[in-house]
C-alpha positions in Angstrom: -69.0 27.3 2.5 -72.2 27.8 5.1 -74.9 28.4 2.3 -73.5 24.7 0.9 -73.8 22.9 3.9 -77.3 23.9 4.2 -78.3 23.2 0.6 -76.5 20.0 1.2 -78.1 19.3 4.2 -81.6 20.3 2.7 -80.7 18.0 -0.5 -79.8 15.2 1.9 -83.3 15.4 4.1 -85.4 15.7 0.6 -84.1 12.1 -0.7 -83.7 10.3 2.7 -86.2 7.9 1.7 -84.5 7.7 -1.9 -80.9 7.3 0.2 -82.8 4.1 2.2 -84.4 2.6 -0.9 -80.9 2.4 -2.4 -79.1 1.3 0.5 -82.1 -2.1 0.6 -81.3 -2.7 -2.8 -77.5 -3.6 -1.8 -78.7 -6.5 0.8 -77.8 -9.8 -0.4 -79.0 -13.3 0.9 -77.7 -14.2 4.3 -79.5 -17.2 5.9 -80.7 -15.6 9.5 -79.5 -12.2 9.0 -82.2 -9.2 9.3 -80.1 -7.6 6.7 -80.9 -10.3 4.3 -83.5 -9.3 1.4 -85.2 -12.3 2.1 -85.5 -11.6 5.8 -89.3 -10.6 5.3 -91.3 -7.6 5.7 -91.0 -6.8 9.2 -87.5 -7.1 8.7 -87.4 -4.5 5.7 -89.7 -2.1 7.8 -87.3 -1.5 11.0 -84.4 -1.6 8.4 -86.3 1.2 6.7 -87.1 3.3 9.9 -83.5 2.6 11.4 -82.2 3.7 8.3 -84.1 6.6 8.2 -83.1 7.9 11.7 -79.0 7.0 10.1 -79.7 9.2 7.7 -80.7 11.6 10.1 -77.6 11.6 12.4 -75.1 11.9 9.6 -77.1 14.7 7.6 -77.1 16.8 10.8 -73.4 16.7 10.8 -73.6 19.2 8.1 -75.0 21.7 10.4 -73.5 24.4 12.6 -75.1 23.4 16.1 -72.7 20.2 16.8 -75.0 19.5 19.8 -77.5 18.3 17.4 -75.4 15.7 16.1 -74.3 14.4 19.0 -78.1 14.3 20.5 -79.2 12.4 17.3 -75.6 10.4 17.4 -76.7 8.8 21.2 -80.1 8.4 20.5 -79.4 6.1 16.8 -76.8 4.4 18.7 -79.5 3.4 21.7 -81.7 2.6 19.2 -79.9 0.1 17.3 -77.4 -1.3 19.3 -80.8 -2.5 21.9 -81.9 -3.6 18.3 -79.0 -5.8 16.9 -78.9 -7.0 20.8 -82.0 -7.9 20.5 -82.1 -10.1 17.2 -78.5 -11.4 17.7 -76.9 -9.5 15.1 -73.0 -10.4 14.7 -71.4 -6.7 15.1 -69.4 -7.3 11.8 -73.0 -7.2 10.4 -74.0 -3.9 11.5 -70.7 -2.3 10.3 -71.3 -4.0 6.9 -74.5 -2.2 6.1 -73.1 0.9 7.6 -70.1 0.7 4.4 -72.7 -0.1 2.2 -74.9 3.2 3.3 -71.0 5.2 3.4 -70.9 4.3 -0.6 -74.9 5.1 -0.9 -74.6 8.1 0.9 -72.0 10.0 -1.2 -73.7 8.9 -4.2 -76.3 11.0 -3.3 -73.8 13.7 -2.4 -72.2 13.5 -6.1 -75.5 13.6 -7.5 -75.9 17.3 -5.6 -72.3 18.2 -6.6 -73.2 17.1 -10.4 -76.6 19.5 -10.2 -74.9 22.2 -8.3 -71.4 22.2 -10.1 -71.6 25.8 -11.2 -71.8 26.8 -7.5 -69.7 24.0 -5.7 -66.1 24.8 -5.2 -63.5 22.3 -4.6 -63.1 23.3 -1.0 -66.4 22.2 -0.5 -66.0 18.4 -1.4 -63.1 18.5 0.3 -64.7 19.6 3.7 -68.0 17.4 3.1 -65.4 14.2 3.0 -63.9 15.5 6.3 -67.4 16.1 8.1 -69.2 12.9 6.7 -66.5 10.2 7.0 -65.8 11.3 10.3 -69.7 11.4 11.2 -70.0 7.6 10.2 -66.6 7.4 12.0 -68.1 8.6 15.3 -71.7 6.7 15.1 -69.6 3.3 14.7 -67.5 4.1 17.6 -70.8 5.4 19.7 -72.7 2.1 18.2 -70.2 -0.3 19.1 -69.4 1.1 22.5 -73.0 1.2 23.2 -73.3 -2.8 21.8 -70.2 -3.7 23.7 -72.2 -2.4 27.5 -75.2 -3.9 26.4 -73.4 -7.6 25.7 -71.6 -7.3 28.5 -74.9 -6.7 31.0 -76.5 -9.8 29.2 -73.4 -11.8 29.9 -73.0 -10.5 33.4 -77.1 -11.1 34.0 -76.3 -14.6 32.8 -73.3 -15.4 34.7 -75.4 -14.8 37.9 -78.2 -17.4 36.9 -76.3 -19.5 36.3 -74.7 -19.1 39.6 -78.0 -18.8 41.2 -78.6 -22.3 39.1 -75.1 -23.8 40.3 -75.8 -23.1 44.1 -79.5 -22.3 44.8 -80.0 -21.1 48.4 -83.7 -22.0 49.2 -85.0 -20.0 51.7 -87.4 -22.5 54.7 -88.5 -19.5 56.4 -87.1 -15.6 57.2 -83.3 -16.9 58.4 -83.3 -20.6 57.5 -81.8 -21.9 53.9 -80.9 -24.7 51.9 -78.3 -25.4 49.4 -78.5 -28.8 47.5 -75.8 -29.6 45.9 -76.1 -31.7 43.0 -74.1 -33.7 40.2 -71.0 -34.1 39.6 -68.8 -31.4 41.2 -65.1 -30.5 40.4 -63.0 -28.0 41.4 -64.3 -25.5 39.3 -67.6 -25.3 40.3 -67.0 -25.6 43.9 -64.5 -22.5 43.6 -67.7 -20.7 42.0 -69.6 -22.3 44.9 -67.5 -20.9 47.5 -67.7 -17.8 45.6 -71.2 -16.8 45.6 -72.7 -18.5 48.8 -71.2 -16.1 51.7 -72.4 -12.9 49.0 -75.9 -14.6 49.1 -76.5 -15.8 52.0 -75.7 -12.3 53.2 -78.1 -10.9 50.5 -81.2 -13.2 51.8 -80.1 -12.6 55.7 -79.8 -16.3 56.2 -78.2 -17.3 59.8 -78.2 -20.8 59.3 -77.3 -22.8 56.0 -77.9 -26.6 55.6 -75.0 -27.8 52.8 -77.0 -31.1 51.4 -74.5 -33.1 49.9 -77.1 -35.9 49.1 -77.3 -35.4 45.2 -73.5 -35.8 45.0 -72.1 -38.4 43.2 -68.4 -38.2 43.7 -66.3 -35.6 45.7 -62.5 -36.0 45.4 -60.1 -34.5 48.1 -59.8 -31.1 46.6 -63.4 -30.1 46.8 -63.7 -32.1 50.2 -61.6 -29.3 51.5 -63.6 -26.4 49.5 -66.5 -27.2 51.7 -64.5 -27.4 54.5 -63.1 -24.1 53.7 -67.0 -22.3 52.6 -67.9 -23.6 56.1 -65.3 -22.0 57.8 -65.8 -18.8 55.9 -69.7 -18.8 57.0 -68.5 -18.8 60.5 -66.3 -16.1 60.2 -69.2 -14.2 58.9 -71.6 -15.3 61.7 -73.4 -17.7 59.6 -74.4 -21.5 61.1 -73.9 -24.0 58.4 -74.9 -28.0 58.8 -73.6 -30.6 56.2 -75.9 -33.1 55.2 -76.3 -35.8 53.2 -72.7 -37.4 54.4 -72.2 -40.8 52.4 -69.5 -43.1 53.5 -66.7 -42.8 50.8 -67.4 -38.6 51.6 -66.5 -39.0 55.2 -63.2 -41.6 54.9 -62.6 -38.4 52.2 -62.5 -36.1 54.9 -60.8 -37.9 57.3 -58.1 -38.7 54.9 -57.2 -35.0 54.4 -57.2 -34.4 57.6 -60.1 -32.4 57.8 -61.6 -31.8 60.9 -65.2 -31.7 61.3 -65.7 -32.0 65.2 -66.8 -28.3 65.0 -69.8 -28.6 62.5 -72.6 -30.4 62.6 -73.1 -33.3 60.2 -76.1 -35.3 59.6 -76.6 -38.8 57.2 -79.6 -36.7 55.7 -81.2 -33.2 55.4 -84.5 -34.7 56.2 -82.8 -35.8 60.1 -81.1 -32.2 60.3 -84.1 -30.6 60.2 -86.1 -32.8 62.2 -83.3 -32.9 65.2 -83.0 -28.9 64.9 -86.1 -27.2 64.0 -89.0 -29.4 65.6 -91.5 -26.9 64.0 -91.0 -27.5 60.4 -93.2 -30.4 59.6 -91.3 -32.3 56.7 
């Protein structure tokens, strides 16, 4: 059994480029896919190099040294997952390509069996079926795990960027910041701002935050209440806050809500607030 496994392994290594060639011939035309047969020379060369690594990984499952297979599997999954995430390749396309490779791989095993028909036992073939299919299943699990981690990491980074753009805190000096809120503000957006701003102020070591509403078109009662609560949270964190850009309709909404802004400094414009409180700044 061990000798036949080694012989099959050696045969697969000798045929590694032929396996890749046969696999590449299975490609079809798919608009925008790196697996398309008309994707170009660069994509084909990349697929050829990566498929060589795939073939080496699967073949190594035949060896007694399972550590080698595990190392190959992890290296392969990292390489291919990063490549497919970078090229924005859907995961189903990768799984389809691996399915075609599995079929191609078995075609070469059949060729080996035909060549060694007098020496290959039925038990050898059954064992290879178990080992090879298990190897393909394992690299799929490893790939999808790594792919999912990378996608989630990108989504987290994008979400952080969205939050930062949604509520950009501009530092005027080492401890003073300005939060300009611009555009329409609904309940969802103001909740996001309320969740993000306190943490960001602590990270930036802001001790005084100016919240400027001059760029906000409409504020309803719910939004006004969220902004009021945000300023209370900042106060509990020891961060002084000043609201600027208060227009008559916003003031009326606040009064109707019964919000007590008597303890919160408010100004009609950011420029006036800065001149009033920080004369050393030239605005």
